[in-house]
C-alpha positions in Angstrom: -30.1 2.3 -24.9 -31.3 0.1 -27.5 -29.1 -2.7 -28.7 -29.3 -4.9 -31.7 -26.7 -8.1 -30.9 -25.9 -9.9 -34.7 -25.3 -13.1 -35.7 -24.5 -14.3 -32.2 -24.4 -18.0 -30.9 -26.8 -17.9 -28.0 -26.1 -20.8 -25.5 -28.6 -20.7 -22.9 -28.6 -23.7 -20.3 -32.1 -22.7 -18.5 -33.6 -23.0 -22.1 -31.9 -25.9 -23.7 -30.8 -22.8 -26.8 -28.3 -23.3 -28.9 -28.4 -21.6 -32.0 -27.5 -18.2 -34.2 -29.6 -15.3 -33.9 -29.9 -11.6 -33.5 -31.2 -9.9 -29.9 -32.7 -6.8 -29.8 -32.8 -5.1 -27.0 -35.1 -2.2 -26.3 -34.7 0.0 -23.2 -33.1 -2.6 -20.8 -35.5 -5.5 -21.6 -35.0 -8.4 -25.1 -37.8 -7.2 -27.2 -36.6 -9.9 -30.2 -34.7 -13.0 -31.1 -35.1 -13.8 -34.5 -32.2 -14.9 -37.4 -31.5 -11.4 -39.6 -33.6 -8.9 -37.7 -33.3 -5.6 -39.2 -31.3 -2.6 -37.7 -33.6 0.0 -36.1 -32.8 3.6 -36.1 -31.3 4.7 -32.6 -29.9 1.2 -31.9 -26.2 0.5 -31.4 -24.9 -2.6 -33.0 -23.0 -5.1 -32.2 -21.5 -7.5 -34.9 -21.7 -10.9 -33.0 -19.9 -13.4 -35.6 -18.0 -15.9 -34.2 -18.8 -15.0 -31.0 -21.2 -16.4 -28.2 -24.2 -14.7 -26.6 -24.6 -16.5 -23.0 -26.1 -15.2 -19.9 -24.7 -12.8 -17.5 -21.8 -14.2 -15.9 -21.2 -13.6 -12.3 -18.3 -14.1 -9.7 -19.3 -15.2 -7.1 -15.7 -15.3 -5.0 -14.4 -11.5 -4.9 -12.6 -10.0 -2.5 -13.7 -5.8 -3.5 -11.9 -4.8 -0.2 -14.4 -1.9 0.5 -14.9 -0.8 3.4 -11.6 -0.5 4.9 -8.9 -1.7 2.4 -9.4 1.0 -0.1 -5.7 1.1 -1.0 -6.1 -2.2 -2.8 -9.5 -1.6 -4.2 -12.4 -0.1 -4.2 -16.2 -1.1 -5.2 -15.8 0.8 -8.0 -12.8 -0.3 -9.2 -14.1 -3.9 -8.7 -16.7 -3.3 -10.8 -14.8 -1.6 -13.5 -12.6 -4.8 -13.3 -15.8 -7.3 -13.3 -17.2 -5.6 -16.9 -14.1 -5.6 -18.3 -13.5 -9.4 -17.3 -16.7 -10.3 -18.9 -18.9 -10.2 -15.5 -22.2 -8.7 -15.1 -22.7 -9.7 -11.4 -20.1 -10.3 -8.6 -20.3 -11.5 -4.9 -18.2 -9.5 -2.4 -16.7 -11.8 0.8 -16.7 -10.2 4.1 -13.0 -10.2 5.1 -13.3 -6.2 4.9 -12.7 -3.6 8.1 -15.5 -3.8 9.5 -16.0 -7.4 8.4 -19.7 -7.5 6.9 -21.5 -9.0 10.1 -24.4 -7.1 10.5 -27.1 -5.0 8.0 -25.4 -1.7 7.9 -22.4 -3.2 5.9 -24.5 -4.9 3.5 -26.3 -1.8 3.0 -23.3 0.1 2.6 -21.8 -2.3 -0.1 -25.5 -2.1 -1.9 -25.9 1.7 -1.6 -22.3 2.2 -2.7 -22.7 -0.1 -5.7 -25.6 2.5 -7.0 -23.3 5.0 -6.9 -21.3 3.8 -10.1 -22.4 5.0 -13.0 -22.7 3.4 -15.5 -24.3 0.5 -13.5 -23.5 -2.2 -15.1 -22.7 -4.6 -12.7 -24.8 -6.1 -10.1 -23.3 -6.5 -6.5 -24.2 -8.7 -4.3 -22.7 -9.3 -0.5 -21.7 -12.8 1.0 -21.8 -11.8 4.8 -19.6 -13.4 7.6 -20.5 -16.6 9.3 -19.4 -15.3 13.0 -19.0 -12.0 14.6 -16.2 -10.2 13.2 -14.7 -13.2 11.5 -13.2 -14.4 14.7 -15.0 -17.7 14.6 -16.3 -17.4 18.3 -20.1 -16.5 18.1 -22.5 -16.6 15.0 -23.0 -13.3 13.0 -26.9 -12.7 12.9 -27.3 -14.5 9.7 -31.4 -14.1 9.6 -30.8 -10.5 10.0 -28.2 -10.4 7.0 -30.1 -12.9 5.3 -33.2 -10.2 5.4 -30.5 -6.9 4.8 -30.2 -9.2 1.0 -26.8 -11.4 2.0 -26.4 -14.2 -0.8 -24.5 -16.7 2.1 -22.0 -16.8 4.3 -18.7 -17.1 4.8 -15.2 -16.3 7.2 -13.3 -16.7 3.9 -9.7 -16.0 4.5 -10.0 -17.9 7.8 -12.3 -21.5 8.1 -15.2 -21.9 10.6 -13.2 -24.3 12.7 -15.5 -24.6 15.9 -17.5 -27.7 15.1 -20.5 -26.5 17.1 -20.7 -23.0 15.5 -20.8 -24.9 12.0 -23.4 -27.1 12.8 -25.5 -23.9 14.0 -24.8 -22.6 11.2 -25.6 -25.1 9.1 -29.2 -25.3 11.0 -29.7 -21.6 10.3 -29.2 -22.3 6.6 -31.9 -24.4 6.2 -33.7 -21.3 7.6 -32.6 -18.9 5.8 -31.8 -20.7 2.4 -28.8 -19.2 1.5 -25.5 -21.7 1.7 -22.7 -21.5 4.0 -19.5 -21.2 2.0 -16.5 -22.7 3.9 -13.0 -21.7 3.7 -11.9 -25.2 4.3 -8.9 -25.3 6.4 -7.5 -26.8 9.4 -5.5 -24.0 10.8 -3.3 -25.8 13.2 -1.8 -28.1 10.0 -0.8 -24.5 8.0 0.5 -22.1 10.5 3.3 -20.4 9.1 2.8 -22.5 5.7 3.5 -20.6 2.3 3.4 -23.0 -0.3 1.9 -26.4 -0.9 3.9 -29.2 1.3 5.9 -31.8 -0.7 9.1 -31.8 -2.7 9.0 -28.4 -4.1 8.6 -27.0 -1.0 11.3 -29.0 0.7 13.6 -27.9 -2.7 12.5 -24.1 -2.1 12.9 -24.6 1.7 9.6 -23.2 2.0 6.9 -24.0 5.3 4.4 -26.3 3.7 0.4 -26.2 3.6 -0.3 -29.8 3.6 -3.3 -31.3 1.4 -5.1 -32.9 4.5 -5.9 -29.6 6.2 -8.0 -28.5 3.5 -9.4 -32.4 3.1 -10.2 -33.2 6.7 -12.2 -29.9 7.0 -14.4 -30.7 3.9 -14.4 -34.4 5.3 -15.3 -33.0 9.4 -18.0 -30.3 7.3 -19.7 -33.3 5.2 -20.6 -35.2 8.1 -21.6 -32.1 10.2 -24.1 -31.6 7.1 -25.4 -35.2 7.4 -25.9 -34.8 11.0 -28.2 -31.6 10.6 -30.0 -32.7 7.5 -31.2 -36.1 9.5 -32.9 -33.9 12.0 -34.7 -31.7 9.9 -38.2 -33.3 8.3 -38.7 -30.9 5.9 -37.3 -31.5 2.3 -38.0 -27.8 1.3 -35.5 -26.7 4.5 -32.1 -28.1 3.6 -28.9 -26.4 4.6 -26.7 -25.5 1.9 -22.9 -26.3 2.1 -20.8 -25.0 -0.4 -17.0 -25.4 -0.1 -14.8 -22.6 -1.8 -11.8 -22.6 -3.4 -10.8 -26.6 -3.7 -7.4 -27.3 -4.7 -6.7 -31.2 -4.3 -7.3 -34.1 -5.5 -8.9 -35.6 -2.1 -11.5 -32.7 -1.9 -12.5 -33.1 -5.5 -13.3 -37.0 -4.3 -15.1 -36.2 -1.0 -17.7 -33.9 -2.9 -17.8 -36.4 -5.5 -18.8 -38.9 -3.3 -21.1 -36.3 -1.0 -23.2 -35.6 -4.3 -23.2 -39.2 -5.1 -25.8 -39.5 -1.4 -27.8 -36.9 -2.6 -26.3 -34.4 -0.2 -26.7 -30.6 -0.9 -22.9 -29.8 -1.1 -21.4 -27.8 -4.0 -18.1 -26.2 -5.0 -16.2 -24.3 -6.7 -12.6 -24.2 -8.1 -10.6 -21.3 -9.4 -8.7 -20.7 -12.6 -5.4 -20.8 -10.7 -6.0 -24.0 -9.2 -6.7 -25.7 -12.8 -4.5 -23.8 -14.8 -1.2 -23.9 -12.5 1.1 -26.6 -10.4 3.7 -25.7 -7.5 5.9 -25.6 -9.7 5.5 -22.2 -10.3 6.6 -20.9 -6.7 9.9 -22.0 -7.7 10.5 -18.3 -9.3 9.6 -17.0 -6.0 7.3 -14.5 -7.7 5.0 -13.5 -4.8 2.2 -13.5 -7.2 2.0 -16.8 -7.1 1.3 -17.4 -3.6 -2.3 -18.1 -2.5 -4.4 -20.0 0.4 -5.3 -22.8 -1.0 -1.7 -22.8 -2.5 -0.8 -24.2 -5.7 -1.0 -27.8 -5.7 0.5 -30.8 -7.7 0.2 -31.7 -11.2 -2.4 -34.3 -9.9 -4.1 -31.9 -8.3 -4.7 -30.0 -11.1 -5.8 -32.8 -13.1 -8.2 -33.8 -10.6 -9.4 -30.1 -10.6 -10.0 -30.5 -14.2 -11.8 -33.8 -14.1 -14.1 -32.9 -11.1 -14.9 -29.7 -13.6 -15.6 -32.2 -16.4 -18.2 -34.4 -14.8 -19.7 -32.1 -13.1 -18.4 -32.2 -9.6 -17.3 -29.0 -9.5 -20.2 -26.8 -10.2 -18.7 -23.1 -10.4 -15.6 -21.3 -11.5 -15.0 -18.5 -9.4 -11.8 -16.1 -9.8 -11.2 -15.7 -6.1 -10.4 -12.1 -6.6 -7.6 -10.8 -4.1 -6.1 -7.5 -4.4 -3.2 -6.4 -3.1 -1.0 -3.2 -3.4 2.7 -3.6 -5.0 4.4 -2.6 -1.9 3.0 -5.4 -0.3 3.7 -8.0 -2.5 7.0 -6.6 -3.3 8.3 -8.4 -0.1 10.1 -11.6 0.7 8.1 -14.6 -0.4 6.9 -15.7 3.4 6.3 -12.2 4.4 3.8 -11.8 1.3 0.3 -11.7 1.8 -1.9 -14.6 0.0 -3.7 -14.1 -3.4 -3.7 -13.0 -6.8 -6.3 -10.9 -8.6 -8.5 -12.5 -11.3 -11.4 -11.0 -12.3 -9.9 -10.1 -15.7 -8.2 -13.2 -16.8 -10.9 -16.0 -15.4 -12.7 -16.1 -18.7 -9.9 -16.1 -20.8 -8.1 -18.9 -18.7 -11.4 -20.8 -18.8 -11.7 -20.6 -22.5 -7.9 -21.5 -23.0 -7.4 -24.1 -20.4 -10.9 -25.8 -20.4 -12.6 -25.3 -23.7 -10.2 -25.3 -26.2 -8.6 -28.2 -24.5 -12.2 -29.9 -24.7 -12.5 -30.3 -21.3 -15.8 -28.6 -21.4 -18.1 -27.9 -23.9 -19.5 -24.4 -24.0 -22.5 -25.0 -22.5 -20.8 -26.5 -19.3 -18.5 -23.2 -19.6 -21.4 -21.0 -19.3 -23.1 -23.1 -16.8 -20.4 -23.0 -14.7 -19.7 -19.1 -14.8 -23.4 -18.2 -14.7 -26.3 -20.7 -14.1 -24.8 -23.0 -11.5 -23.5 -20.1 -9.5 -27.0 -18.3 -8.9 -28.3 -21.5 -8.7 -26.0 -22.3 -5.6 -26.9 -18.6 -4.1 -30.5 -19.1 -4.6 -30.3 -16.0 -6.9 -32.8 -15.3 -9.6 -32.0 -17.4 -13.1 -31.1 -15.3 -16.0 -32.9 -16.6 -19.5 -31.8 -15.2 -22.7 -35.9 -14.9 -23.8 -38.2 -12.0 -25.0 -39.6 -10.4 -22.6 -36.9 -11.1 -20.3 -34.5 -8.1 -18.3 -31.1 -8.4 -20.8 -28.1 -9.7 -18.5 -25.8 -11.0 -20.9 -22.0 -11.6 -21.5 -20.8 -11.6 -24.9 -17.5 -13.6 -25.4 -15.5 -14.4 -28.7 -13.5 -18.3 -28.0 -11.1 -17.2 -30.8 -9.9 -13.9 -29.5 -6.3 -14.1 -28.9 -4.5 -11.5 -26.3 -1.8 -10.8 -24.2 -2.8 -10.5 -20.6 -0.9 -6.7 -19.7 -1.7 -5.4 -15.8 -1.1 -2.5 -16.8 -4.1 -2.4 -18.4 -5.9 -4.0 -15.4 -9.0 -1.6 -14.6 -8.6 -3.2 -11.1 -6.3 -0.8 -8.7 -4.3 -3.9 -8.0 -2.1 -5.9 -10.2 -0.7 -9.0 -8.4 -0.9 -11.6 -11.1 1.0 -14.7 -12.0 -0.6 -14.7 -15.4 1.5 -11.4 -16.8 2.6 -11.5 -20.6 0.3 -14.9 -21.3 -1.2 -15.1 -24.3 -5.1 -16.2 -23.9 -7.2 -17.9 -26.4 -10.7 -16.7 -25.6 -12.1 -13.3 -24.5 -15.3 -11.8 -23.9 -16.1 -9.0 -25.8 -18.8 -6.9 -24.6 -21.2 -7.1 -20.9 -24.8 -6.0 -21.3 -26.6 -5.2 -17.9 -29.3 -2.5 -16.4 -29.7 -0.8 -19.6 -25.8 -0.6 -20.2 -23.4 -1.8 -22.9 -19.6 -2.3 -22.3 -17.5 -3.1 -25.1 -14.1 -4.3 -24.8 
């Protein structure tokens, strides 16, 4: 398919490009970029006036559930939700059944994703740090990296054993893939449902303290420093990434680590820079996630961390659950919400229109930085490059309607929320999706 994007504002952080132009895509590659290109026969024309043409967005934290939990989500429905939400790539987390802890599961996910047509969305695997995500024995990280794993995480559970985390960081330096930590000291969070504090006390729910997240990040940074000091080759540095940080203390720990030039990165989710713990007072189980919604002070710290660059990436932590699983008492409900189809709209609404982020910064956190963290090839909007593009309209207003979601699940706390900003098209692998 040949595609002509007309009158779009091209924002490409890597090339520094920020101008209005037309983009002609022929056989999946960018053939010409120029103001006022003529329409050619057979080309699909998309008017991008007022919209942004950006390098394709990637969500580096998605629970696609397959294999093992297909009643919640499948690779096909996760990919459909991704393109609907504006993502041309997703990374599948390893809490599947079986876990992504061997090359065969990585290969299964890759092959299964290639069966989905049109093959617009690229799917990558984040493999487990430990076998079965049990925290007892390292998974074969070298084998997994060779099979195509882009990172390592026991997400849904922390890597609590310090010796295992140390060895994982050492392997990270060899395979050049990040260790992605779900930062939590589980002895402090056992049985918890919401953020520990006044709201938890008021509604009578067991709390999850912020110190549980912060202690784990602090320990990991110390371990990272220790491993770094034992490595003389600067080209073989371990890579550490903190997933879905949620507290002011975590932001400050990572800020100070970056000042020391440590190879530390992190991500934040839209729900953690949008909602506070006050939302849980409705007892809507769609407000239950781990880490939990925190205080207004924490939300402000997350926003400031995004603004000043401490927080590198925005990721959805897309965690689908079936309707029945969430229709239980709050304390018994599983953690997690869907996010692929609301992330871009929430980011534009809450960060761009509030002037916390510029357009370039927004694109960096949704596209450029996640790929850099995962050591993936960069995506550049330039002639001769394969077209991997997200088009979004910062001014388009829309209302979240879970009935229209492409995801198999609809566990979202944002139902009925009016957002300003929406992805309108995704282009990749020679295909186009227009929303």
